[in-house]
C-alpha positions as CSV (number, residue, x, y, z in Angstrom):
1,X,58.7,120.2,93.8
2,X,59.4,119.2,97.5
3,X,55.8,119.7,98.5
4,X,54.5,117.5,95.7
5,X,57.1,114.8,96.6
6,X,55.9,114.9,100.2
7,X,52.3,114.6,99.2
8,X,53.2,111.6,97.0
9,X,55.1,109.8,99.8
10,X,52.5,110.3,102.5
11,X,49.5,109.4,100.3
12,X,51.3,106.3,99.1
13,X,52.2,105.3,102.7
14,X,48.7,105.8,104.0
15,X,47.2,103.9,101.1
16,X,49.5,101.0,101.9
17,X,48.6,101.0,105.6
18,X,44.9,101.3,104.7
19,X,45.0,98.1,102.7
20,X,47.2,96.2,105.1
21,X,45.5,93.2,106.8
22,X,46.0,92.1,110.4
23,X,46.7,88.4,109.8
24,X,50.5,88.3,110.0
25,X,53.2,85.8,110.6
26,X,56.5,86.9,111.9
27,X,59.5,85.5,113.6
28,X,63.2,84.9,113.7
29,X,65.4,82.3,112.0
30,X,68.5,81.1,114.0
31,X,71.4,78.8,113.4
32,X,70.8,75.9,115.8
33,X,74.5,75.2,116.2
34,X,75.7,78.7,117.1
35,X,72.5,80.7,117.8
36,X,73.5,83.3,115.1
37,X,70.6,85.0,113.2
38,X,70.3,83.6,109.7
39,X,70.3,86.5,107.2
40,X,68.9,86.5,103.7
41,X,66.9,83.3,104.4
42,X,63.7,82.4,102.5
43,X,60.6,81.8,104.6
44,X,57.5,81.0,102.4
45,X,54.0,79.5,102.8
46,X,54.3,76.3,100.8
47,X,52.0,76.1,97.8
48,X,51.6,79.9,97.6
49,X,53.7,82.8,96.3
50,X,53.5,84.5,99.8
51,X,56.8,84.7,101.6
52,X,59.6,86.9,102.9
53,X,63.4,87.1,103.4
54,X,65.0,87.5,106.7
55,X,66.9,90.7,107.5
56,X,70.2,91.2,109.3
57,X,68.6,90.2,112.6
58,X,67.2,87.0,111.2
59,X,63.7,88.6,111.4
60,X,61.0,88.0,108.9
61,X,57.4,89.2,108.5
62,X,54.7,87.8,106.2
63,X,51.6,90.1,106.1
64,X,48.1,89.8,104.6
65,X,47.7,86.1,105.2
66,X,44.2,84.7,104.7
67,X,42.8,82.4,107.4
68,X,43.7,78.8,107.0
69,X,46.2,76.1,107.6
70,X,49.7,76.4,106.0
71,X,53.1,74.8,106.0
72,X,55.8,77.4,106.7
73,X,58.9,76.4,104.9
74,X,62.3,77.8,105.6
75,X,65.3,77.2,103.3
76,X,68.9,78.4,103.2
77,X,71.9,77.1,101.2
78,X,73.9,74.7,103.3
79,X,71.1,74.0,105.8
80,X,68.3,71.5,106.1
81,X,64.9,72.8,105.1
82,X,62.5,73.2,108.0
83,X,58.7,72.9,107.7
84,X,56.3,74.1,110.4
85,X,52.5,73.6,110.4
86,X,50.7,76.9,111.1
87,X,47.0,77.6,111.5
88,X,46.1,81.3,110.8
89,X,42.9,82.9,112.0
90,X,41.5,86.3,111.0
91,X,43.4,89.2,112.7
92,X,46.0,86.8,114.1
93,X,49.6,87.9,114.8
94,X,51.7,84.7,115.0
95,X,55.3,84.7,116.2
96,X,57.4,81.7,115.1
97,X,60.9,80.8,116.0
98,X,62.8,78.6,113.5
99,X,66.1,76.8,114.0
100,X,68.1,75.6,111.1
101,X,70.7,72.9,111.2
102,X,73.7,72.7,108.8
103,X,73.0,70.0,106.2
104,X,74.9,66.8,106.4
105,X,75.6,66.9,102.6
106,X,76.4,69.5,100.0
107,X,73.6,70.6,97.8
108,X,74.7,70.5,94.2
109,X,71.6,71.9,92.4
110,X,69.7,74.8,94.0
111,X,67.2,76.4,91.7
112,X,66.5,79.5,93.7
113,X,68.5,81.1,96.5
114,X,67.3,83.7,99.0
115,X,69.3,86.5,97.4
116,X,67.9,85.9,94.0
117,X,64.3,85.9,95.3
118,X,65.1,89.1,97.3
119,X,66.1,90.9,94.1
120,X,62.5,90.7,92.8
121,X,61.1,92.7,95.7
122,X,64.1,95.0,96.5
123,X,65.3,97.9,94.4
124,X,69.0,97.2,95.2
125,X,70.3,100.2,93.3
126,X,74.1,100.3,93.3
127,X,74.1,97.9,96.2
128,X,76.6,95.1,96.9
129,X,75.9,92.8,99.8
130,X,78.9,91.0,101.3
131,X,79.3,88.3,103.9
132,X,82.5,87.0,105.5
133,X,82.2,84.0,103.1
134,X,82.4,86.3,100.1
135,X,85.4,88.2,101.5
136,X,87.3,84.9,102.1
137,X,87.0,84.0,98.5
138,X,89.6,86.7,97.7
139,X,93.3,85.8,97.9
140,X,94.2,86.0,101.6
141,X,97.0,88.7,101.3
142,X,99.4,88.2,104.2
143,X,97.4,85.2,105.2
144,X,94.3,87.3,106.0
145,X,91.3,88.1,103.8
146,X,90.0,91.6,104.4
147,X,87.2,93.9,103.5
148,X,89.6,96.6,102.3
149,X,90.8,94.1,99.6
150,X,87.3,93.1,98.6
151,X,86.1,96.7,98.2
152,X,88.7,97.2,95.5
153,X,87.0,94.6,93.2
154,X,83.6,96.2,93.4
155,X,82.8,98.1,90.1
156,X,82.9,101.8,90.6
157,X,85.5,101.6,93.4
158,X,89.0,103.0,92.6
159,X,92.0,102.2,94.8
160,X,95.0,104.5,94.5
161,X,97.8,102.6,96.1
162,X,99.1,99.7,98.2
163,X,100.9,102.0,100.5
164,X,98.8,104.8,101.8
165,X,96.2,104.4,99.1
166,X,92.6,105.3,99.5
167,X,89.2,104.3,98.1
168,X,87.3,106.6,95.7
169,X,83.8,105.5,94.9
170,X,82.2,106.6,91.6
171,X,84.0,109.9,91.5
172,X,83.6,110.8,95.2
173,X,86.6,111.4,97.5
174,X,87.0,109.5,100.7
175,X,85.5,112.3,102.8
176,X,82.3,111.8,100.9
177,X,81.9,108.1,101.9
178,X,80.1,107.2,105.1
179,X,81.5,104.1,106.7
180,X,79.7,102.6,109.6
181,X,80.3,99.8,112.1
182,X,77.2,98.5,114.0
183,X,75.5,101.9,113.4
184,X,78.5,104.0,114.4
185,X,80.4,106.2,112.0
186,X,84.1,105.2,111.5
187,X,86.2,108.2,110.5
188,X,89.2,106.2,109.2
189,X,88.3,102.6,108.3
190,X,91.5,101.8,106.5
191,X,95.1,101.3,107.7
192,X,98.0,103.0,106.0
193,X,99.4,99.8,104.4
194,X,96.3,99.8,102.2
195,X,95.7,96.0,102.5
196,X,93.8,96.0,105.7
197,X,90.7,97.7,107.2
198,X,89.8,98.0,110.8
199,X,87.1,95.4,110.3
200,X,88.0,91.8,111.3
201,X,86.6,89.5,108.6
202,X,85.8,86.6,110.9
203,X,83.3,88.7,112.9
204,X,81.5,90.4,110.0
205,X,77.9,89.3,109.6
206,X,77.2,91.5,106.6
207,X,78.5,94.6,104.7
208,X,76.3,96.7,102.5
209,X,78.3,98.7,99.9
210,X,76.1,101.5,98.3
211,X,78.1,103.2,95.6
212,X,75.3,105.7,94.8
213,X,71.6,106.4,94.6
214,X,71.0,105.2,98.2
215,X,67.7,106.1,99.9
216,X,66.9,108.7,102.6
217,X,67.8,106.4,105.5
218,X,71.4,107.6,105.0
219,X,72.5,111.2,105.1
220,X,75.4,113.5,105.7
221,X,77.5,112.2,102.8
222,X,77.6,113.0,99.1
223,X,78.8,109.9,97.4
224,X,78.6,106.4,99.0
225,X,77.9,104.4,102.1
226,X,79.6,101.3,103.5
227,X,77.6,99.7,106.3
228,X,79.3,96.9,108.3
229,X,77.4,94.8,110.9
230,X,79.2,92.3,113.1
231,X,77.8,89.0,114.3
232,X,77.1,88.1,117.9
233,X,79.2,85.7,119.9
234,X,78.6,82.0,119.9
235,X,75.5,81.3,122.0
236,X,76.1,77.6,122.5
237,X,79.7,77.1,123.5
238,X,83.2,78.7,124.0
239,X,84.8,79.2,120.6
240,X,87.7,81.0,119.1
241,X,90.4,81.4,116.5
242,X,94.1,82.2,116.7
243,X,96.2,83.0,113.6
244,X,99.6,84.3,112.7
245,X,101.6,85.3,109.5
246,X,104.5,87.6,108.6
247,X,101.9,90.4,108.4
248,X,99.7,90.1,111.3
249,X,98.7,88.1,114.4
250,X,95.1,87.9,115.7
251,X,92.9,86.2,118.3
252,X,89.1,85.9,118.5
253,X,87.3,84.5,121.5
254,X,83.6,84.2,122.0
255,X,81.0,82.4,124.0
256,X,77.7,82.5,126.0
257,X,76.9,84.2,129.2
258,X,73.6,82.4,129.0
259,X,73.2,79.6,126.5
260,X,70.4,79.8,124.0
261,X,67.3,78.1,125.1
262,X,64.5,76.6,123.1
263,X,62.8,80.0,122.8
264,X,65.9,81.6,121.4
265,X,66.7,83.7,124.5
266,X,70.4,84.1,125.2
267,X,73.3,86.4,126.0
268,X,76.8,86.2,124.5
269,X,80.2,88.0,124.1
270,X,82.9,88.2,121.4
271,X,86.4,89.7,121.7
272,X,88.8,90.4,118.8
273,X,92.4,91.6,119.0
274,X,95.0,91.8,116.3
275,X,98.4,93.4,115.8
276,X,100.6,93.9,112.8
277,X,104.4,93.6,112.9
278,X,105.2,94.2,109.2
279,X,107.6,96.9,110.3
280,X,109.6,94.3,112.1
281,X,109.1,91.1,110.0
282,X,109.7,92.9,106.7
283,X,113.3,93.5,107.7
284,X,113.7,89.7,107.9
285,X,111.4,88.4,105.1
286,X,111.3,91.3,102.6
287,X,114.6,93.2,103.0
288,X,114.8,93.4,99.2
289,X,112.1,96.1,99.4
290,X,114.0,98.5,101.8
291,X,116.7,97.8,104.3
292,X,114.7,99.7,107.0
293,X,111.6,97.5,106.2
294,X,108.1,98.6,105.6
295,X,107.3,101.2,108.4
296,X,103.7,100.3,108.9
297,X,102.1,99.1,112.1
298,X,98.6,99.0,113.6
299,X,96.5,97.4,116.4
300,X,92.8,96.7,116.4
301,X,90.7,95.8,119.4
302,X,86.9,95.1,119.4
303,X,84.5,93.7,122.0
304,X,80.7,93.1,121.9
305,X,78.1,91.8,124.3
306,X,74.7,90.8,122.9
307,X,71.5,90.0,124.7
308,X,68.7,88.3,122.7
309,X,65.1,87.9,123.8
310,X,62.8,85.0,122.8
311,X,60.6,87.3,120.7
312,X,63.5,88.5,118.6
313,X,64.2,91.7,120.5
314,X,67.9,92.3,121.0
315,X,70.4,94.7,122.8
316,X,74.1,94.9,122.0
317,X,76.9,96.9,123.6
318,X,80.2,97.3,121.8
319,X,83.5,99.2,122.0
320,X,86.7,99.5,120.0
321,X,90.2,100.9,119.8
322,X,91.9,101.2,116.4
323,X,95.3,102.8,115.9
324,X,97.8,103.1,113.1
325,X,101.5,104.3,112.9
326,X,103.8,105.0,110.0
327,X,107.4,106.2,110.7
328,X,109.7,107.1,107.8
329,X,113.0,107.9,109.6
330,X,114.0,111.5,109.2
331,X,111.1,112.2,106.8
332,X,107.7,111.9,108.6
333,X,106.1,110.4,111.7
334,X,102.4,109.7,111.2
335,X,99.8,108.2,113.6
336,X,96.1,108.1,114.3
337,X,93.9,106.6,117.0
338,X,90.2,106.0,117.1
339,X,88.3,104.9,120.2
340,X,84.5,104.4,120.5
341,X,81.7,102.8,122.5
342,X,78.1,102.3,121.5
343,X,74.9,100.3,121.8
344,X,72.2,99.2,119.4
345,X,68.9,97.6,119.9
346,X,66.0,96.0,118.1
347,X,62.5,95.7,119.7
348,X,59.7,93.5,118.5
349,X,56.5,94.8,120.1
350,X,54.1,92.0,121.1
351,X,51.0,93.3,119.5
352,X,52.2,95.0,116.4
353,X,53.7,93.9,113.1
354,X,56.6,96.3,113.3
355,X,60.2,96.7,114.4
356,X,61.7,99.5,116.5
357,X,65.5,99.9,116.4
358,X,68.3,102.3,116.9
359,X,71.8,103.0,118.2
360,X,73.6,105.4,120.5
361,X,77.4,105.8,120.1
362,X,80.4,108.0,121.0
363,X,83.8,108.1,119.3
364,X,87.0,110.1,119.3
365,X,89.4,110.2,116.3
366,X,92.8,111.9,116.5
367,X,95.4,112.1,113.8
368,X,98.8,113.7,113.7
369,X,101.7,114.1,111.2
370,X,105.1,115.4,112.1
371,X,107.6,116.1,109.2
372,X,111.1,117.4,108.9
373,X,109.9,121.0,108.9
374,X,108.8,120.6,112.6
375,X,105.4,122.1,111.8
376,X,103.0,119.3,112.8
377,X,99.5,118.9,111.4
378,X,96.9,117.7,113.8
379,X,93.2,117.0,113.5
380,X,90.6,115.6,115.8
381,X,86.9,114.9,115.7
382,X,84.8,113.6,118.6
383,X,81.2,113.4,119.3
384,X,78.0,111.3,119.6
385,X,75.4,109.8,117.3
386,X,71.8,108.9,118.2
387,X,69.7,107.0,115.7
388,X,66.2,105.5,116.0
389,X,63.9,103.9,113.4
390,X,60.4,102.3,113.0
391,X,59.6,99.7,110.4
392,X,56.1,98.6,109.5
393,X,55.9,95.4,107.5
394,X,52.9,95.3,105.1
395,X,51.4,93.0,102.5
396,X,53.4,91.6,99.5
397,X,56.9,92.6,101.0
398,X,55.9,96.3,101.2
399,X,57.0,98.4,104.1
400,X,57.2,101.9,105.6
401,X,60.2,103.0,107.5
402,X,60.9,106.3,109.2
403,X,63.5,107.5,111.6
404,X,65.4,110.3,113.3
405,X,69.2,111.0,113.7
406,X,71.0,113.4,116.0
407,X,74.7,114.0,116.0
408,X,77.0,116.4,118.0
409,X,80.6,116.8,116.9
410,X,83.6,118.9,117.8
411,X,86.4,119.4,115.3
412,X,89.9,120.7,116.0
413,X,92.5,121.3,113.3
414,X,95.9,122.9,113.0
415,X,98.0,123.1,109.8
416,X,100.8,125.2,108.3
417,X,101.1,125.7,104.6
418,X,104.4,126.0,102.6
419,X,104.5,129.7,103.5
420,X,104.3,129.0,107.2
421,X,100.8,130.5,107.5
422,X,98.6,128.7,110.0
423,X,95.2,127.4,109.1
424,X,93.1,126.2,112.0
425,X,89.6,125.4,113.3
426,X,88.0,124.6,116.7
427,X,84.3,124.3,116.2
428,X,81.2,122.5,117.6
429,X,78.3,121.5,115.5
430,X,75.1,119.6,115.6
431,X,73.3,117.7,112.8
432,X,69.7,116.6,113.0
433,X,68.0,114.4,110.4
434,X,64.6,112.9,109.8
435,X,63.5,110.6,107.0
436,X,60.7,108.4,105.7
437,X,61.1,105.5,103.2
438,X,58.1,103.8,101.6
439,X,58.5,100.6,99.6
440,X,55.6,99.3,97.6
441,X,55.6,96.1,95.6
442,X,53.0,96.4,92.8
443,X,53.0,93.2,90.8
444,X,56.1,93.6,88.7
445,X,57.0,97.1,89.9
446,X,58.9,97.9,93.0
447,X,58.6,101.6,94.0
448,X,60.7,103.2,96.8
449,X,60.2,107.0,97.2
450,X,61.8,108.6,100.2
451,X,62.7,112.0,101.6
452,X,65.2,113.2,104.2
453,X,65.4,116.5,106.1
454,X,68.9,117.3,107.3
455,X,69.6,120.3,109.5
456,X,73.2,121.6,109.9
457,X,73.4,123.9,112.9
458,X,76.8,125.4,112.3
459,X,75.9,126.8,108.9
460,X,72.9,127.0,109.7
461,X,70.9,125.3,106.8
462,X,67.9,123.0,106.6
463,X,68.2,120.8,103.6
464,X,65.2,118.8,102.1
465,X,66.5,115.8,100.1
466,X,64.0,113.9,98.0
467,X,65.1,110.6,96.6
468,X,63.4,107.8,94.6
469,X,64.3,104.3,93.4
470,X,62.4,101.8,91.3
471,X,62.7,98.4,89.8
472,X,60.6,96.7,87.1
473,X,60.6,92.9,86.6
474,X,60.5,92.5,82.9
475,X,60.5,88.7,83.5
476,X,61.6,86.1,86.0
477,X,65.2,86.7,85.1
478,X,65.5,90.3,83.7
479,X,65.0,93.5,85.8
480,X,65.3,97.2,85.1
481,X,66.2,99.6,87.9
482,X,67.0,103.2,88.5
483,X,67.2,105.9,91.2
484,X,67.7,109.6,91.6
485,X,68.2,111.9,94.6
486,X,69.7,114.9,96.3
487,X,72.5,114.7,98.8
488,X,74.3,117.1,101.1
489,X,77.3,117.1,103.4
490,X,78.9,119.4,106.0
491,X,82.3,117.6,106.6
492,X,85.4,118.8,104.8
493,X,88.7,116.9,104.5
494,X,91.9,118.4,105.7
495,X,93.4,116.8,102.6
496,X,93.3,118.6,99.3
497,X,91.8,116.6,96.4
498,X,95.0,117.6,94.5
499,X,97.2,115.6,96.9
500,X,98.4,112.4,95.3
501,X,100.1,110.9,98.4
502,X,99.0,112.3,101.8
503,X,98.4,110.0,104.7
504,X,97.1,112.9,106.8
505,X,93.3,113.0,106.4
506,X,91.5,114.8,109.1
507,X,88.0,116.3,109.4
508,X,86.6,119.8,109.4
509,X,83.0,121.2,109.4
510,X,81.7,123.7,106.9
511,X,83.2,127.1,107.5
512,X,81.0,129.9,108.8
513,X,83.1,132.5,106.9
514,X,81.9,134.1,103.6
515,X,82.8,132.1,100.5
516,X,82.5,133.0,96.9
517,X,81.5,130.7,94.1
518,X,83.3,130.2,90.7
519,X,81.7,133.4,89.4
520,X,83.0,135.4,92.5
521,X,79.4,135.7,93.8
522,X,78.9,135.1,97.5
523,X,77.6,131.5,98.0
524,X,74.0,131.2,99.3
525,X,75.4,128.8,102.0
526,X,78.5,126.8,102.7
527,X,76.8,123.4,102.3
528,X,78.3,120.8,100.0
529,X,75.7,119.2,97.7
530,X,75.4,116.6,94.9
531,X,72.7,115.0,92.8
532,X,72.7,111.3,91.7
533,X,71.1,109.7,88.7
534,X,71.5,105.9,88.3
535,X,70.0,103.5,85.7
536,X,70.7,99.8,85.0
537,X,69.6,96.3,84.2
538,X,70.3,93.0,86.0
539,X,69.7,89.6,84.5
540,X,69.9,86.0,85.7
541,X,71.6,84.3,82.7
542,X,70.9,81.0,84.3
543,X,70.7,79.6,87.8
544,X,74.4,80.0,88.3
545,X,75.2,83.2,86.5
546,X,74.0,86.8,86.9
547,X,75.0,90.0,85.1
548,X,74.4,93.6,86.2
549,X,75.1,96.8,84.2
550,X,74.6,100.2,85.7
551,X,75.3,103.7,84.4
552,X,75.5,106.7,86.7
553,X,75.9,110.4,86.8
554,X,76.9,112.4,89.9
555,X,76.8,116.2,89.8
556,X,78.7,117.9,92.6
557,X,77.0,121.3,92.8
558,X,79.3,122.7,95.4
559,X,82.5,121.3,97.0
560,X,84.6,123.0,99.6
561,X,88.4,122.4,99.8
562,X,91.2,123.9,101.8
563,X,92.8,126.9,100.1
564,X,96.3,125.5,99.7
565,X,97.3,128.7,97.7
566,X,96.7,131.0,100.6
567,X,99.5,133.6,100.6
568,X,98.2,136.3,103.0
569,X,96.6,136.0,106.4
570,X,93.5,137.8,104.9
571,X,93.1,135.2,102.2
572,X,90.2,132.8,102.7
573,X,91.0,129.4,104.3
574,X,88.7,127.6,101.9
575,X,87.7,127.6,98.2
576,X,84.7,126.4,96.2
577,X,84.8,123.9,93.4
578,X,82.2,122.1,91.3
579,X,82.5,118.7,89.6
580,X,80.8,115.7,88.0
581,X,81.4,112.0,87.7
582,X,79.8,109.6,85.2
583,X,80.4,106.2,83.8
584,X,79.3,102.6,83.4
585,X,79.8,99.6,85.8
586,X,79.6,96.0,84.7
587,X,79.5,92.9,86.9
588,X,79.3,89.2,86.2
589,X,79.0,86.6,88.9
590,X,79.1,82.9,88.4
591,X,78.8,80.3,91.1
592,X,78.6,76.5,90.6
593,X,79.6,73.7,92.9
594,X,83.1,74.7,94.1
595,X,83.6,77.5,91.5
596,X,83.1,81.2,92.2
597,X,83.9,83.8,89.5
598,X,83.5,87.6,89.9
599,X,84.3,89.8,86.9
600,X,83.9,93.6,87.2
601,X,84.7,96.4,84.8
602,X,84.3,100.2,85.2
603,X,84.5,103.0,82.6
604,X,84.5,106.3,84.5
605,X,85.1,110.0,84.1
606,X,85.7,112.5,86.8
607,X,86.0,116.3,86.3
608,X,86.5,119.2,88.6
609,X,86.1,123.0,88.0
610,X,88.0,125.3,90.3
611,X,87.0,128.5,88.5
612,X,90.2,128.7,86.5
613,X,90.1,125.4,84.6
614,X,88.3,122.1,84.3
615,X,90.7,119.3,85.3
616,X,90.6,115.5,86.2
617,X,91.5,114.8,89.8
618,X,94.3,112.5,90.5
619,X,92.0,109.5,91.1
620,X,90.3,109.7,87.6
621,X,91.0,106.2,86.4
622,X,89.4,105.7,83.0
623,X,89.4,101.9,82.9
624,X,89.4,99.5,85.8
625,X,88.9,95.7,85.6
626,X,89.0,93.0,88.2
627,X,88.7,89.2,87.9
628,X,88.3,87.0,91.0
629,X,88.4,83.2,90.7
630,X,87.9,80.9,93.7
631,X,87.8,77.1,93.6
632,X,86.9,74.9,96.6
633,X,87.6,71.2,96.2
634,X,88.6,68.0,97.9
635,X,86.6,65.2,99.5
636,X,85.5,67.4,102.3
637,X,86.1,70.7,100.5
638,X,89.3,71.1,102.5
639,X,91.2,72.8,99.7
640,X,90.7,76.3,98.3
641,X,92.7,78.3,95.8
642,X,92.0,82.0,95.0
643,X,93.2,84.4,92.4
644,X,92.6,88.1,91.7
645,X,93.9,90.1,88.7
646,X,93.5,93.8,88.5
647,X,94.0,96.1,85.5
648,X,93.7,99.8,85.7
649,X,94.6,102.7,83.3
650,X,97.0,105.3,84.5
651,X,96.1,108.1,86.9
652,X,96.5,111.7,85.8
653,X,99.3,113.9,87.1
654,X,100.5,117.5,86.6
655,X,103.7,117.7,84.5
656,X,106.9,119.4,85.6
657,X,108.1,122.4,83.6
658,X,111.2,123.3,85.6
659,X,112.9,124.0,88.9
660,X,114.0,127.2,90.7
661,X,115.4,128.3,94.1
662,X,112.5,129.1,96.4
663,X,112.5,131.6,99.3
664,X,109.4,132.1,101.5
665,X,110.6,135.5,102.8
666,X,109.1,134.8,106.3
667,X,111.7,137.2,107.7
668,X,110.5,140.0,105.3
669,X,113.2,142.5,104.3
670,X,115.7,140.7,106.6
671,X,115.7,137.7,104.3
672,X,119.1,137.6,102.6
673,X,118.5,135.7,99.4
674,X,122.0,136.6,98.1
675,X,123.8,134.4,100.6
676,X,121.1,132.1,101.9
677,X,120.2,128.7,100.5
678,X,116.6,128.5,99.4
679,X,114.5,125.4,98.9
680,X,114.0,123.6,95.7
681,X,111.0,125.1,94.0
682,X,109.0,123.3,91.3
683,X,107.4,125.0,88.2
684,X,104.3,123.0,87.4
685,X,102.5,122.8,84.1
686,X,99.8,125.4,83.9
687,X,97.3,122.7,83.0
688,X,96.4,120.5,86.0
689,X,96.8,116.7,85.6
690,X,97.4,116.8,81.8
691,X,99.7,113.8,82.0
692,X,98.9,110.1,82.5
693,X,100.9,107.5,84.4
694,X,101.4,104.0,83.0
695,X,98.8,101.2,83.3
696,X,98.6,99.3,86.6
697,X,98.1,95.6,86.7
698,X,98.7,93.0,89.5
699,X,98.0,89.3,90.1
700,X,97.5,88.0,93.6
701,X,97.3,84.2,94.4
702,X,96.6,82.2,97.5
703,X,95.9,78.6,98.6
704,X,94.7,77.1,101.8
705,X,94.3,73.6,103.3
706,X,92.0,72.8,106.2
707,X,92.8,69.9,108.6
708,X,90.0,68.7,110.8
709,X,91.3,68.2,114.4
710,X,88.0,67.4,116.1
711,X,84.3,68.0,116.2
712,X,84.7,71.8,116.3
713,X,88.5,72.2,116.0
714,X,90.3,72.7,112.8
715,X,93.7,73.9,111.5
716,X,94.1,76.0,108.4
717,X,97.4,76.5,106.6
718,X,97.7,79.1,103.8
719,X,100.2,80.6,101.4
720,X,99.8,83.8,99.3
721,X,101.6,86.0,96.9
722,X,101.0,89.7,96.2
723,X,102.1,90.9,92.8
724,X,102.9,87.4,91.6
725,X,104.8,88.4,88.4
726,X,106.5,91.3,90.2
727,X,105.0,94.1,88.0
728,X,106.7,97.5,88.8
729,X,103.6,99.6,89.3
730,X,104.3,103.3,89.9
731,X,102.8,104.8,93.1
732,X,104.1,108.3,92.5
733,X,107.2,110.2,91.3
734,X,109.2,112.2,93.8
735,X,110.0,115.3,91.9
736,X,112.4,116.7,94.5
737,X,114.5,113.6,94.8
738,X,113.8,112.8,91.1
739,X,113.0,109.2,91.8
740,X,110.2,106.8,91.1
741,X,108.3,105.2,94.0
742,X,106.7,101.9,93.2
743,X,103.8,100.0,94.7
744,X,104.5,96.7,96.6
745,X,106.7,94.2,94.7
746,X,106.6,90.4,94.7
747,X,105.5,89.7,98.3
748,X,105.0,86.1,99.4
749,X,103.7,85.0,102.8
750,X,102.5,82.0,104.7
751,X,100.1,81.8,107.7
752,X,98.4,79.3,110.0
753,X,95.3,79.5,112.1
754,X,93.5,77.3,114.6
755,X,89.8,77.5,115.3
756,X,87.9,75.7,117.9
């Protein structure tokens, strides 16, 4: 099957290249005011159906253009349309720089936007594209809109809690999600409070959220990909933003080293720093929650330098330091720190209609948890990633992309289970990947076959992973789409999928010890694997409303977890499970004038098989619905009100049958159980997760008012409320203390920020 798939891909790619013409128009679209690349912008030859949409670098390429004179028209919502006269000769390669200026008035009736046109030539399976503007339409919890909050409203994404909660995407656990920042893997993208990520909204250019069925460009994960790209610093002037609220204080500064010239050449910098002080402010503002306050604290620092050439080539260097700390007095002390540095580049060769890009990065992530038993858990992963790709732009928005990835990692882990037995790992590993993706636009059909070869040196295993995606345009407004593929992963979480509340989440690599499958047969290899199947339909109900429905099936052929039931030193440290996830996701988007409505609903089922029984994991939420409403109004659109309501069915849990006095007998025959005091042991129901918690629902509200202070200066004041009607949503039940622990209660806040 793999051989036939390869023959199909290469024959298709060569046929595309063979028919490609050499008359091409390419270039970059930039914001004239800031110098920032304009993403998702329409560039068309007026009077024809030939055109393209700019990518994340503002780059566009129009191929197979016949000789003649054209008007190159560039449009984007909120910007004046630019028209450029171009004369094309046979075998020409024209490079055109386009600068867009913000429009002096608000467009009230736009028939076609760049994103809608893009959907006709992109498969877009299980893909949600977000910009900072989208994220800021969500209630600004704590005065700050954040990607972590917006991810929760995407269909197929399940969030397990406001305090220490994590994101589960279409049945996959957090370890199965690959999160990237400017091409670098981020091992812990979310802070413990659950409301904030490490990504500062104001510097996000774009975030692609792929909940399944993604192509061969991405590897090393079983379930989903979140790819965040930051913007460059202002290329025209010194600018910045300072804000404060009871939750967080932040500052952003940016400006040019070399101001952008008429050819688009420039260099710029951007610096972001923010710090939370909820652990201190909560004692003053929210002492009704807990007299000791909310023990969450974090700091995020990010810096980036960008150099842009006149032809569209670009080089960026960035670095970050993210840290998090949670201290429950006398119970646990938890902290993690993640530092990294990297560079990414885009080259636009002068004589070829192609792009060359890539990134090189290094990061170090360390996590530690110290509890009352004085047996700390520690985990660390450090290493480098090298990625490079080549993209050929062909006729009719078709393209061929291939690339290579190399990663070297070291994982260190130390953990003691309830019997005091140590489980540890200190291992080095290398992952090497290569892929090719072919996209062919054939009239109404968009076909995207791809294949990835991933080599895991520590196992060692070479995994061929064919994938395919397709879209068929039934009409101008209705499109069918689907995808299928094979995915593998080496990383294992130090957190068991059976843990409901566990902040400690480190990384391991696949063990080199012998493992047995559910039938007690030695596994062929210790590689985790999954298969995806996705199908759906998207429709433009009218020019302001679109609807998407997708069904999915993920089969997890082999999953590896820590053996938390290890009783003897000779017992294996790991155990094998299988699983599956399936469901339907529904999304409705409406945007008209100042109104923005996002309504999502997910029906999902997740099942695991540990060899003894089939059970739903603790994040198996059957129903999940989100409604987001944002309204921007006023003479100069200076007011904005936002609301989000979430409804979710109860999570499963294992029932309690009784209690007993527990001795671990670590002293052997010297253990005196007749006079000693044992620990409280819990007798669990023999059926895992047979119970269900109550339904969860919460309403968040926010409002903001903008005051213009000058040409570039403005002040924004905002207020927000988490859990407006003070719903008592259960987080978990502490069986030992026999008390219920709830999510966040009614939590108002106010903030202010100044930008210049």
